[in-house]
Predicted model as a PDB file, atoms N, CA, C, CB and O in Angstrom, pLDDT in the B-factor column:
MODEL        1                                                                  
ATOM      1  N   ASP A   1       0.807  -1.189   0.000  1.00 76.00           N  
ATOM      2  CA  ASP A   1       0.000   0.000   0.000  1.00 76.00           C  
ATOM      3  C   ASP A   1       0.859   1.266   0.000  1.00 76.00           C  
ATOM      4  CB  ASP A   1      -0.923  -0.009   1.191  1.00 76.00           C  
ATOM      5  O   ASP A   1       0.453   2.291   0.546  1.00 76.00           O  
ATOM      6  N   GLU A   2       2.015   1.198  -0.595  1.00 88.00           N  
ATOM      7  CA  GLU A   2       2.906   2.350  -0.727  1.00 88.00           C  
ATOM      8  C   GLU A   2       3.151   2.600  -2.211  1.00 88.00           C  
ATOM      9  CB  GLU A   2       4.256   2.118   0.036  1.00 88.00           C  
ATOM     10  O   GLU A   2       3.370   1.660  -2.974  1.00 88.00           O  
ATOM     11  N   VAL A   3       3.115   3.850  -2.612  1.00 92.00           N  
ATOM     12  CA  VAL A   3       3.439   4.208  -3.991  1.00 92.00           C  
ATOM     13  C   VAL A   3       4.458   5.333  -3.944  1.00 92.00           C  
ATOM     14  CB  VAL A   3       2.158   4.632  -4.799  1.00 92.00           C  
ATOM     15  O   VAL A   3       4.230   6.369  -3.321  1.00 92.00           O  
ATOM     16  N   ARG A   4       5.601   5.113  -4.618  1.00 94.00           N  
ATOM     17  CA  ARG A   4       6.624   6.161  -4.686  1.00 94.00           C  
ATOM     18  C   ARG A   4       7.059   6.305  -6.135  1.00 94.00           C  
ATOM     19  CB  ARG A   4       7.850   5.832  -3.761  1.00 94.00           C  
ATOM     20  O   ARG A   4       7.366   5.315  -6.798  1.00 94.00           O  
ATOM     21  N   LEU A   5       7.084   7.531  -6.621  1.00 95.00           N  
ATOM     22  CA  LEU A   5       7.630   7.848  -7.939  1.00 95.00           C  
ATOM     23  C   LEU A   5       8.950   8.559  -7.734  1.00 95.00           C  
ATOM     24  CB  LEU A   5       6.642   8.722  -8.782  1.00 95.00           C  
ATOM     25  O   LEU A   5       9.078   9.422  -6.865  1.00 95.00           O  
ATOM     26  N   SER A   6       9.937   8.186  -8.548  1.00 96.00           N  
ATOM     27  CA  SER A   6      11.279   8.739  -8.401  1.00 96.00           C  
ATOM     28  C   SER A   6      11.803   9.223  -9.742  1.00 96.00           C  
ATOM     29  CB  SER A   6      12.232   7.698  -7.803  1.00 96.00           C  
ATOM     30  O   SER A   6      11.348   8.773 -10.794  1.00 96.00           O  
ATOM     31  N   ASN A   7      12.746  10.128  -9.703  1.00 96.00           N  
ATOM     32  CA  ASN A   7      13.376  10.607 -10.932  1.00 96.00           C  
ATOM     33  C   ASN A   7      14.731   9.938 -11.150  1.00 96.00           C  
ATOM     34  CB  ASN A   7      13.542  12.133 -10.889  1.00 96.00           C  
ATOM     35  O   ASN A   7      15.581  10.462 -11.870  1.00 96.00           O  
ATOM     36  N   ALA A   8      14.928   8.778 -10.525  1.00 95.00           N  
ATOM     37  CA  ALA A   8      16.165   7.996 -10.654  1.00 95.00           C  
ATOM     38  C   ALA A   8      15.819   6.517 -10.590  1.00 95.00           C  
ATOM     39  CB  ALA A   8      17.195   8.371  -9.539  1.00 95.00           C  
ATOM     40  O   ALA A   8      14.775   6.143 -10.056  1.00 95.00           O  
ATOM     41  N   THR A   9      16.683   5.684 -11.126  1.00 93.00           N  
ATOM     42  CA  THR A   9      16.502   4.242 -11.045  1.00 93.00           C  
ATOM     43  C   THR A   9      16.722   3.797  -9.609  1.00 93.00           C  
ATOM     44  CB  THR A   9      17.466   3.501 -12.008  1.00 93.00           C  
ATOM     45  O   THR A   9      17.745   4.128  -9.008  1.00 93.00           O  
ATOM     46  N   ARG A  10      15.792   3.065  -9.062  1.00 87.00           N  
ATOM     47  CA  ARG A  10      15.884   2.600  -7.673  1.00 87.00           C  
ATOM     48  C   ARG A  10      16.516   1.220  -7.582  1.00 87.00           C  
ATOM     49  CB  ARG A  10      14.503   2.576  -7.031  1.00 87.00           C  
ATOM     50  O   ARG A  10      17.343   0.964  -6.708  1.00 87.00           O  
ATOM     51  N   TYR A  11      16.124   0.332  -8.486  1.00 86.00           N  
ATOM     52  CA  TYR A  11      16.562  -1.055  -8.392  1.00 86.00           C  
ATOM     53  C   TYR A  11      17.025  -1.537  -9.755  1.00 86.00           C  
ATOM     54  CB  TYR A  11      15.431  -1.955  -7.852  1.00 86.00           C  
ATOM     55  O   TYR A  11      16.360  -1.274 -10.757  1.00 86.00           O  
ATOM     56  N   GLY A  12      18.132  -2.225  -9.814  1.00 88.00           N  
ATOM     57  CA  GLY A  12      18.655  -2.734 -11.069  1.00 88.00           C  
ATOM     58  C   GLY A  12      18.488  -4.237 -11.223  1.00 88.00           C  
ATOM     59  O   GLY A  12      18.873  -4.811 -12.241  1.00 88.00           O  
ATOM     60  N   GLY A  13      17.926  -4.857 -10.228  1.00 90.00           N  
ATOM     61  CA  GLY A  13      17.732  -6.307 -10.260  1.00 90.00           C  
ATOM     62  C   GLY A  13      16.732  -6.693  -9.206  1.00 90.00           C  
ATOM     63  O   GLY A  13      15.878  -5.895  -8.818  1.00 90.00           O  
ATOM     64  N   GLY A  14      16.839  -7.922  -8.743  1.00 89.00           N  
ATOM     65  CA  GLY A  14      15.927  -8.381  -7.706  1.00 89.00           C  
ATOM     66  C   GLY A  14      16.052  -7.525  -6.456  1.00 89.00           C  
ATOM     67  O   GLY A  14      17.132  -7.026  -6.140  1.00 89.00           O  
ATOM     68  N   PHE A  15      14.953  -7.361  -5.753  1.00 85.00           N  
ATOM     69  CA  PHE A  15      14.971  -6.526  -4.558  1.00 85.00           C  
ATOM     70  C   PHE A  15      13.822  -6.896  -3.638  1.00 85.00           C  
ATOM     71  CB  PHE A  15      14.897  -5.041  -4.933  1.00 85.00           C  
ATOM     72  O   PHE A  15      12.855  -7.535  -4.053  1.00 85.00           O  
ATOM     73  N   THR A  16      13.939  -6.495  -2.411  1.00 85.00           N  
ATOM     74  CA  THR A  16      12.854  -6.588  -1.447  1.00 85.00           C  
ATOM     75  C   THR A  16      12.594  -5.171  -0.953  1.00 85.00           C  
ATOM     76  CB  THR A  16      13.200  -7.574  -0.255  1.00 85.00           C  
ATOM     77  O   THR A  16      13.403  -4.618  -0.207  1.00 85.00           O  
ATOM     78  N   PRO A  17      11.468  -4.573  -1.364  1.00 79.00           N  
ATOM     79  CA  PRO A  17      11.209  -3.193  -0.953  1.00 79.00           C  
ATOM     80  C   PRO A  17      10.946  -3.094   0.545  1.00 79.00           C  
ATOM     81  CB  PRO A  17      10.025  -2.626  -1.725  1.00 79.00           C  
ATOM     82  O   PRO A  17      10.500  -4.053   1.174  1.00 79.00           O  
ATOM     83  N   SER A  18      11.225  -1.938   1.099  1.00 80.00           N  
ATOM     84  CA  SER A  18      10.949  -1.714   2.516  1.00 80.00           C  
ATOM     85  C   SER A  18       9.441  -1.676   2.729  1.00 80.00           C  
ATOM     86  CB  SER A  18      11.612  -0.396   3.015  1.00 80.00           C  
ATOM     87  O   SER A  18       8.678  -1.479   1.784  1.00 80.00           O  
ATOM     88  N   THR A  19       9.021  -1.863   3.960  1.00 83.00           N  
ATOM     89  CA  THR A  19       7.593  -1.870   4.246  1.00 83.00           C  
ATOM     90  C   THR A  19       7.001  -0.472   4.236  1.00 83.00           C  
ATOM     91  CB  THR A  19       7.334  -2.523   5.579  1.00 83.00           C  
ATOM     92  O   THR A  19       5.794  -0.323   4.046  1.00 83.00           O  
ATOM     93  N   GLU A  20       7.816   0.555   4.436  1.00 89.00           N  
ATOM     94  CA  GLU A  20       7.343   1.932   4.331  1.00 89.00           C  
ATOM     95  C   GLU A  20       8.417   2.766   3.648  1.00 89.00           C  
ATOM     96  CB  GLU A  20       6.990   2.517   5.733  1.00 89.00           C  
ATOM     97  O   GLU A  20       9.540   2.880   4.139  1.00 89.00           O  
ATOM     98  N   PHE A  21       8.055   3.345   2.510  1.00 92.00           N  
ATOM     99  CA  PHE A  21       9.000   4.178   1.767  1.00 92.00           C  
ATOM    100  C   PHE A  21       9.185   5.517   2.469  1.00 92.00           C  
ATOM    101  CB  PHE A  21       8.516   4.393   0.318  1.00 92.00           C  
ATOM    102  O   PHE A  21       8.295   5.985   3.178  1.00 92.00           O  
ATOM    103  N   THR A  22      10.350   6.128   2.265  1.00 93.00           N  
ATOM    104  CA  THR A  22      10.633   7.455   2.811  1.00 93.00           C  
ATOM    105  C   THR A  22      11.006   8.393   1.670  1.00 93.00           C  
ATOM    106  CB  THR A  22      11.774   7.394   3.872  1.00 93.00           C  
ATOM    107  O   THR A  22      11.412   7.954   0.594  1.00 93.00           O  
ATOM    108  N   VAL A  23      10.864   9.669   1.918  1.00 96.00           N  
ATOM    109  CA  VAL A  23      11.212  10.696   0.944  1.00 96.00           C  
ATOM    110  C   VAL A  23      12.723  10.890   0.941  1.00 96.00           C  
ATOM    111  CB  VAL A  23      10.484  12.032   1.256  1.00 96.00           C  
ATOM    112  O   VAL A  23      13.349  10.941   1.999  1.00 96.00           O  
ATOM    113  N   ASP A  24      13.310  10.999  -0.256  1.00 95.00           N  
ATOM    114  CA  ASP A  24      14.709  11.372  -0.387  1.00 95.00           C  
ATOM    115  C   ASP A  24      14.845  12.313  -1.580  1.00 95.00           C  
ATOM    116  CB  ASP A  24      15.617  10.112  -0.553  1.00 95.00           C  
ATOM    117  O   ASP A  24      13.832  12.731  -2.142  1.00 95.00           O  
ATOM    118  N   ALA A  25      16.057  12.653  -1.978  1.00 96.00           N  
ATOM    119  CA  ALA A  25      16.285  13.638  -3.035  1.00 96.00           C  
ATOM    120  C   ALA A  25      15.722  13.215  -4.386  1.00 96.00           C  
ATOM    121  CB  ALA A  25      17.755  13.900  -3.172  1.00 96.00           C  
ATOM    122  O   ALA A  25      15.484  14.072  -5.237  1.00 96.00           O  
ATOM    123  N   SER A  26      15.506  11.937  -4.607  1.00 96.00           N  
ATOM    124  CA  SER A  26      14.987  11.447  -5.894  1.00 96.00           C  
ATOM    125  C   SER A  26      13.468  11.253  -5.907  1.00 96.00           C  
ATOM    126  CB  SER A  26      15.655  10.138  -6.243  1.00 96.00           C  
ATOM    127  O   SER A  26      12.904  10.890  -6.939  1.00 96.00           O  
ATOM    128  N   THR A  27      12.808  11.487  -4.789  1.00 96.00           N  
ATOM    129  CA  THR A  27      11.363  11.266  -4.685  1.00 96.00           C  
ATOM    130  C   THR A  27      10.599  12.433  -5.305  1.00 96.00           C  
ATOM    131  CB  THR A  27      10.945  11.077  -3.210  1.00 96.00           C  
ATOM    132  O   THR A  27      10.809  13.589  -4.939  1.00 96.00           O  
ATOM    133  N   VAL A  28       9.713  12.116  -6.245  1.00 97.00           N  
ATOM    134  CA  VAL A  28       8.849  13.150  -6.836  1.00 97.00           C  
ATOM    135  C   VAL A  28       7.382  12.947  -6.452  1.00 97.00           C  
ATOM    136  CB  VAL A  28       8.989  13.148  -8.366  1.00 97.00           C  
ATOM    137  O   VAL A  28       6.541  13.798  -6.742  1.00 97.00           O  
ATOM    138  N   GLY A  29       7.083  11.855  -5.820  1.00 97.00           N  
ATOM    139  CA  GLY A  29       5.743  11.599  -5.298  1.00 97.00           C  
ATOM    140  C   GLY A  29       5.778  10.420  -4.356  1.00 97.00           C  
ATOM    141  O   GLY A  29       6.403   9.404  -4.660  1.00 97.00           O  
ATOM    142  N   LEU A  30       5.112  10.537  -3.208  1.00 97.00           N  
ATOM    143  CA  LEU A  30       5.057   9.433  -2.244  1.00 97.00           C  
ATOM    144  C   LEU A  30       3.701   9.452  -1.563  1.00 97.00           C  
ATOM    145  CB  LEU A  30       6.208   9.536  -1.192  1.00 97.00           C  
ATOM    146  O   LEU A  30       3.332  10.416  -0.893  1.00 97.00           O  
ATOM    147  N   TRP A  31       2.966   8.356  -1.750  1.00 96.00           N  
ATOM    148  CA  TRP A  31       1.649   8.205  -1.146  1.00 96.00           C  
ATOM    149  C   TRP A  31       1.658   6.944  -0.305  1.00 96.00           C  
ATOM    150  CB  TRP A  31       0.527   8.152  -2.227  1.00 96.00           C  
ATOM    151  O   TRP A  31       1.861   5.846  -0.823  1.00 96.00           O  
ATOM    152  N   HIS A  32       1.437   7.100   1.003  1.00 93.00           N  
ATOM    153  CA  HIS A  32       1.419   5.946   1.898  1.00 93.00           C  
ATOM    154  C   HIS A  32       0.073   5.215   1.819  1.00 93.00           C  
ATOM    155  CB  HIS A  32       1.701   6.388   3.346  1.00 93.00           C  
ATOM    156  O   HIS A  32      -0.009   4.035   2.158  1.00 93.00           O  
ATOM    157  N   LEU A  33      -0.962   5.898   1.380  1.00 90.00           N  
ATOM    158  CA  LEU A  33      -2.305   5.311   1.255  1.00 90.00           C  
ATOM    159  C   LEU A  33      -2.767   4.678   2.559  1.00 90.00           C  
ATOM    160  CB  LEU A  33      -2.326   4.265   0.143  1.00 90.00           C  
ATOM    161  O   LEU A  33      -3.343   3.591   2.575  1.00 90.00           O  
ATOM    162  N   ASP A  34      -2.500   5.386   3.652  1.00 89.00           N  
ATOM    163  CA  ASP A  34      -2.902   4.877   4.960  1.00 89.00           C  
ATOM    164  C   ASP A  34      -3.911   5.779   5.660  1.00 89.00           C  
ATOM    165  CB  ASP A  34      -1.690   4.705   5.835  1.00 89.00           C  
ATOM    166  O   ASP A  34      -4.082   5.695   6.876  1.00 89.00           O  
ATOM    167  N   GLU A  35      -4.578   6.641   4.897  1.00 91.00           N  
ATOM    168  CA  GLU A  35      -5.555   7.543   5.488  1.00 91.00           C  
ATOM    169  C   GLU A  35      -6.714   6.770   6.125  1.00 91.00           C  
ATOM    170  CB  GLU A  35      -6.085   8.509   4.430  1.00 91.00           C  
ATOM    171  O   GLU A  35      -7.249   7.195   7.149  1.00 91.00           O  
ATOM    172  N   GLY A  36      -7.104   5.639   5.529  1.00 89.00           N  
ATOM    173  CA  GLY A  36      -8.129   4.787   6.117  1.00 89.00           C  
ATOM    174  C   GLY A  36      -9.563   5.172   5.815  1.00 89.00           C  
ATOM    175  O   GLY A  36     -10.489   4.436   6.156  1.00 89.00           O  
ATOM    176  N   GLY A  37      -9.754   6.307   5.185  1.00 91.00           N  
ATOM    177  CA  GLY A  37     -11.107   6.744   4.848  1.00 91.00           C  
ATOM    178  C   GLY A  37     -11.053   8.058   4.105  1.00 91.00           C  
ATOM    179  O   GLY A  37     -10.023   8.733   4.079  1.00 91.00           O  
ATOM    180  N   GLY A  38     -12.162   8.411   3.506  1.00 92.00           N  
ATOM    181  CA  GLY A  38     -12.240   9.667   2.771  1.00 92.00           C  
ATOM    182  C   GLY A  38     -11.796   9.513   1.329  1.00 92.00           C  
ATOM    183  O   GLY A  38     -11.301   8.458   0.930  1.00 92.00           O  
ATOM    184  N   PRO A  39     -11.975  10.571   0.551  1.00 93.00           N  
ATOM    185  CA  PRO A  39     -11.717  10.496  -0.890  1.00 93.00           C  
ATOM    186  C   PRO A  39     -10.346  10.990  -1.338  1.00 93.00           C  
ATOM    187  CB  PRO A  39     -12.746  11.270  -1.601  1.00 93.00           C  
ATOM    188  O   PRO A  39     -10.141  11.212  -2.531  1.00 93.00           O  
ATOM    189  N   SER A  40      -9.401  11.169  -0.414  1.00 94.00           N  
ATOM    190  CA  SER A  40      -8.119  11.728  -0.844  1.00 94.00           C  
ATOM    191  C   SER A  40      -6.945  11.027  -0.176  1.00 94.00           C  
ATOM    192  CB  SER A  40      -8.067  13.219  -0.542  1.00 94.00           C  
ATOM    193  O   SER A  40      -7.092  10.344   0.838  1.00 94.00           O  
ATOM    194  N   THR A  41      -5.768  11.219  -0.781  1.00 94.00           N  
ATOM    195  CA  THR A  41      -4.520  10.703  -0.223  1.00 94.00           C  
ATOM    196  C   THR A  41      -3.453  11.786  -0.345  1.00 94.00           C  
ATOM    197  CB  THR A  41      -4.072   9.389  -0.950  1.00 94.00           C  
ATOM    198  O   THR A  41      -3.420  12.513  -1.338  1.00 94.00           O  
ATOM    199  N   THR A  42      -2.599  11.898   0.635  1.00 96.00           N  
ATOM    200  CA  THR A  42      -1.624  12.987   0.721  1.00 96.00           C  
ATOM    201  C   THR A  42      -0.273  12.574   0.158  1.00 96.00           C  
ATOM    202  CB  THR A  42      -1.465  13.440   2.167  1.00 96.00           C  
ATOM    203  O   THR A  42       0.250  11.507   0.481  1.00 96.00           O  
ATOM    204  N   ASP A  43       0.285  13.434  -0.689  1.00 97.00           N  
ATOM    205  CA  ASP A  43       1.642  13.247  -1.218  1.00 97.00           C  
ATOM    206  C   ASP A  43       2.625  13.738  -0.168  1.00 97.00           C  
ATOM    207  CB  ASP A  43       1.845  14.008  -2.580  1.00 97.00           C  
ATOM    208  O   ASP A  43       2.591  14.906   0.219  1.00 97.00           O  
ATOM    209  N   GLU A  44       3.500  12.852   0.293  1.00 97.00           N  
ATOM    210  CA  GLU A  44       4.477  13.204   1.322  1.00 97.00           C  
ATOM    211  C   GLU A  44       5.727  13.874   0.754  1.00 97.00           C  
ATOM    212  CB  GLU A  44       4.874  11.969   2.087  1.00 97.00           C  
ATOM    213  O   GLU A  44       6.570  14.347   1.516  1.00 97.00           O  
ATOM    214  N   SER A  45       5.859  13.921  -0.579  1.00 97.00           N  
ATOM    215  CA  SER A  45       7.017  14.604  -1.170  1.00 97.00           C  
ATOM    216  C   SER A  45       6.822  16.111  -1.067  1.00 97.00           C  
ATOM    217  CB  SER A  45       7.219  14.179  -2.657  1.00 97.00           C  
ATOM    218  O   SER A  45       5.767  16.580  -0.641  1.00 97.00           O  
ATOM    219  N   SER A  46       7.826  16.855  -1.451  1.00 96.00           N  
ATOM    220  CA  SER A  46       7.733  18.312  -1.412  1.00 96.00           C  
ATOM    221  C   SER A  46       6.913  18.879  -2.564  1.00 96.00           C  
ATOM    222  CB  SER A  46       9.114  18.915  -1.432  1.00 96.00           C  
ATOM    223  O   SER A  46       6.716  20.092  -2.638  1.00 96.00           O  
ATOM    224  N   TYR A  47       6.428  18.017  -3.473  1.00 95.00           N  
ATOM    225  CA  TYR A  47       5.683  18.476  -4.643  1.00 95.00           C  
ATOM    226  C   TYR A  47       4.189  18.650  -4.373  1.00 95.00           C  
ATOM    227  CB  TYR A  47       5.878  17.507  -5.776  1.00 95.00           C  
ATOM    228  O   TYR A  47       3.507  19.327  -5.143  1.00 95.00           O  
ATOM    229  N   GLY A  48       3.676  18.067  -3.320  1.00 95.00           N  
ATOM    230  CA  GLY A  48       2.283  18.264  -2.938  1.00 95.00           C  
ATOM    231  C   GLY A  48       1.270  17.739  -3.937  1.00 95.00           C  
ATOM    232  O   GLY A  48       0.214  18.345  -4.120  1.00 95.00           O  
ATOM    233  N   ASN A  49       1.568  16.627  -4.582  1.00 94.00           N  
ATOM    234  CA  ASN A  49       0.646  16.035  -5.557  1.00 94.00           C  
ATOM    235  C   ASN A  49      -0.380  15.151  -4.847  1.00 94.00           C  
ATOM    236  CB  ASN A  49       1.424  15.212  -6.615  1.00 94.00           C  
ATOM    237  O   ASN A  49      -0.396  13.934  -5.028  1.00 94.00           O  
ATOM    238  N   ASN A  50      -1.227  15.773  -4.044  1.00 96.00           N  
ATOM    239  CA  ASN A  50      -2.258  15.034  -3.331  1.00 96.00           C  
ATOM    240  C   ASN A  50      -3.218  14.422  -4.330  1.00 96.00           C  
ATOM    241  CB  ASN A  50      -3.010  15.944  -2.340  1.00 96.00           C  
ATOM    242  O   ASN A  50      -3.441  14.981  -5.404  1.00 96.00           O  
ATOM    243  N   GLY A  51      -3.787  13.278  -3.985  1.00 93.00           N  
ATOM    244  CA  GLY A  51      -4.639  12.562  -4.919  1.00 93.00           C  
ATOM    245  C   GLY A  51      -6.080  12.489  -4.464  1.00 93.00           C  
ATOM    246  O   GLY A  51      -6.373  12.508  -3.269  1.00 93.00           O  
ATOM    247  N   VAL A  52      -6.980  12.405  -5.440  1.00 93.00           N  
ATOM    248  CA  VAL A  52      -8.393  12.180  -5.179  1.00 93.00           C  
ATOM    249  C   VAL A  52      -8.708  10.765  -5.640  1.00 93.00           C  
ATOM    250  CB  VAL A  52      -9.301  13.245  -5.904  1.00 93.00           C  
ATOM    251  O   VAL A  52      -8.445  10.403  -6.787  1.00 93.00           O  
ATOM    252  N   LEU A  53      -9.265   9.982  -4.754  1.00 89.00           N  
ATOM    253  CA  LEU A  53      -9.596   8.596  -5.049  1.00 89.00           C  
ATOM    254  C   LEU A  53     -11.030   8.532  -5.577  1.00 89.00           C  
ATOM    255  CB  LEU A  53      -9.426   7.699  -3.785  1.00 89.00           C  
ATOM    256  O   LEU A  53     -11.960   9.031  -4.944  1.00 89.00           O  
ATOM    257  N   THR A  54     -11.189   7.917  -6.734  1.00 92.00           N  
ATOM    258  CA  THR A  54     -12.498   7.809  -7.371  1.00 92.00           C  
ATOM    259  C   THR A  54     -12.887   6.344  -7.491  1.00 92.00           C  
ATOM    260  CB  THR A  54     -12.495   8.486  -8.761  1.00 92.00           C  
ATOM    261  O   THR A  54     -12.080   5.513  -7.907  1.00 92.00           O  
ATOM    262  N   ASN A  55     -14.117   6.033  -7.129  1.00 89.00           N  
ATOM    263  CA  ASN A  55     -14.626   4.655  -7.195  1.00 89.00           C  
ATOM    264  C   ASN A  55     -13.710   3.678  -6.464  1.00 89.00           C  
ATOM    265  CB  ASN A  55     -14.786   4.219  -8.651  1.00 89.00           C  
ATOM    266  O   ASN A  55     -13.440   2.585  -6.961  1.00 89.00           O  
ATOM    267  N   ALA A  56     -13.239   4.070  -5.298  1.00 84.00           N  
ATOM    268  CA  ALA A  56     -12.350   3.227  -4.502  1.00 84.00           C  
ATOM    269  C   ALA A  56     -12.934   3.067  -3.107  1.00 84.00           C  
ATOM    270  CB  ALA A  56     -10.918   3.828  -4.434  1.00 84.00           C  
ATOM    271  O   ALA A  56     -13.764   3.867  -2.674  1.00 84.00           O  
ATOM    272  N   SER A  57     -12.498   2.037  -2.415  1.00 84.00           N  
ATOM    273  CA  SER A  57     -12.906   1.855  -1.030  1.00 84.00           C  
ATOM    274  C   SER A  57     -11.676   1.440  -0.225  1.00 84.00           C  
ATOM    275  CB  SER A  57     -14.053   0.791  -0.907  1.00 84.00           C  
ATOM    276  O   SER A  57     -10.783   0.771  -0.745  1.00 84.00           O  
ATOM    277  N   TRP A  58     -11.635   1.833   1.019  1.00 85.00           N  
ATOM    278  CA  TRP A  58     -10.521   1.512   1.887  1.00 85.00           C  
ATOM    279  C   TRP A  58     -10.684   0.101   2.434  1.00 85.00           C  
ATOM    280  CB  TRP A  58     -10.412   2.530   3.031  1.00 85.00           C  
ATOM    281  O   TRP A  58     -11.800  -0.349   2.695  1.00 85.00           O  
ATOM    282  N   SER A  59      -9.575  -0.584   2.603  1.00 83.00           N  
ATOM    283  CA  SER A  59      -9.589  -1.946   3.120  1.00 83.00           C  
ATOM    284  C   SER A  59      -8.417  -2.137   4.074  1.00 83.00           C  
ATOM    285  CB  SER A  59      -9.532  -2.977   1.967  1.00 83.00           C  
ATOM    286  O   SER A  59      -7.381  -1.487   3.930  1.00 83.00           O  
ATOM    287  N   THR A  60      -8.578  -3.011   5.026  1.00 78.00           N  
ATOM    288  CA  THR A  60      -7.474  -3.336   5.927  1.00 78.00           C  
ATOM    289  C   THR A  60      -6.740  -4.587   5.457  1.00 78.00           C  
ATOM    290  CB  THR A  60      -7.990  -3.533   7.359  1.00 78.00           C  
ATOM    291  O   THR A  60      -5.779  -5.013   6.096  1.00 78.00           O  
ATOM    292  N   SER A  61      -7.175  -5.174   4.360  1.00 74.00           N  
ATOM    293  CA  SER A  61      -6.532  -6.357   3.806  1.00 74.00           C  
ATOM    294  C   SER A  61      -5.212  -5.984   3.152  1.00 74.00           C  
ATOM    295  CB  SER A  61      -7.452  -7.050   2.795  1.00 74.00           C  
ATOM    296  O   SER A  61      -5.091  -4.925   2.535  1.00 74.00           O  
ATOM    297  N   SER A  62      -4.224  -6.858   3.291  1.00 67.00           N  
ATOM    298  CA  SER A  62      -2.923  -6.581   2.683  1.00 67.00           C  
ATOM    299  C   SER A  62      -2.657  -7.474   1.475  1.00 67.00           C  
ATOM    300  CB  SER A  62      -1.816  -6.761   3.711  1.00 67.00           C  
ATOM    301  O   SER A  62      -1.511  -7.597   1.042  1.00 67.00           O  
ATOM    302  N   THR A  63      -3.689  -8.096   0.928  1.00 66.00           N  
ATOM    303  CA  THR A  63      -3.503  -8.928  -0.245  1.00 66.00           C  
ATOM    304  C   THR A  63      -3.766  -8.126  -1.493  1.00 66.00           C  
ATOM    305  CB  THR A  63      -4.410 -10.149  -0.196  1.00 66.00           C  
ATOM    306  O   THR A  63      -4.507  -7.143  -1.468  1.00 66.00           O  
ATOM    307  N   CYS A  64      -3.162  -8.543  -2.580  1.00 60.00           N  
ATOM    308  CA  CYS A  64      -3.311  -7.851  -3.840  1.00 60.00           C  
ATOM    309  C   CYS A  64      -3.600  -8.873  -4.929  1.00 60.00           C  
ATOM    310  CB  CYS A  64      -2.050  -7.022  -4.172  1.00 60.00           C  
ATOM    311  O   CYS A  64      -2.825  -9.808  -5.134  1.00 60.00           O  
ATOM    312  N   ASP A  65      -4.701  -8.694  -5.619  1.00 57.00           N  
ATOM    313  CA  ASP A  65      -5.042  -9.560  -6.741  1.00 57.00           C  
ATOM    314  C   ASP A  65      -4.789  -8.813  -8.028  1.00 57.00           C  
ATOM    315  CB  ASP A  65      -6.510 -10.035  -6.661  1.00 57.00           C  
ATOM    316  O   ASP A  65      -5.505  -7.864  -8.347  1.00 57.00           O  
ATOM    317  N   LEU A  66      -3.784  -9.226  -8.771  1.00 54.00           N  
ATOM    318  CA  LEU A  66      -3.460  -8.565 -10.027  1.00 54.00           C  
ATOM    319  C   LEU A  66      -3.923  -9.399 -11.199  1.00 54.00           C  
ATOM    320  CB  LEU A  66      -1.963  -8.300 -10.128  1.00 54.00           C  
ATOM    321  O   LEU A  66      -3.737  -9.004 -12.350  1.00 54.00           O  
TER     322      LEU A  66                                                      
ENDMDL                                                                          
END                                                                             
């Protein structure tokens, strides 16, 4: 439930991402998606790209069906 956009390559091969991403000099957007309710999510980067969630619902499940 973490989304981070970066302006640099983060991983060049296999990796295990951290459970919570942090902002650094290469971060251009970071959404923890842990608000738990409501129609928006806050961008933790300095760019302030807050998001509006449409047709979505909050869940406490940590599974992902792709």
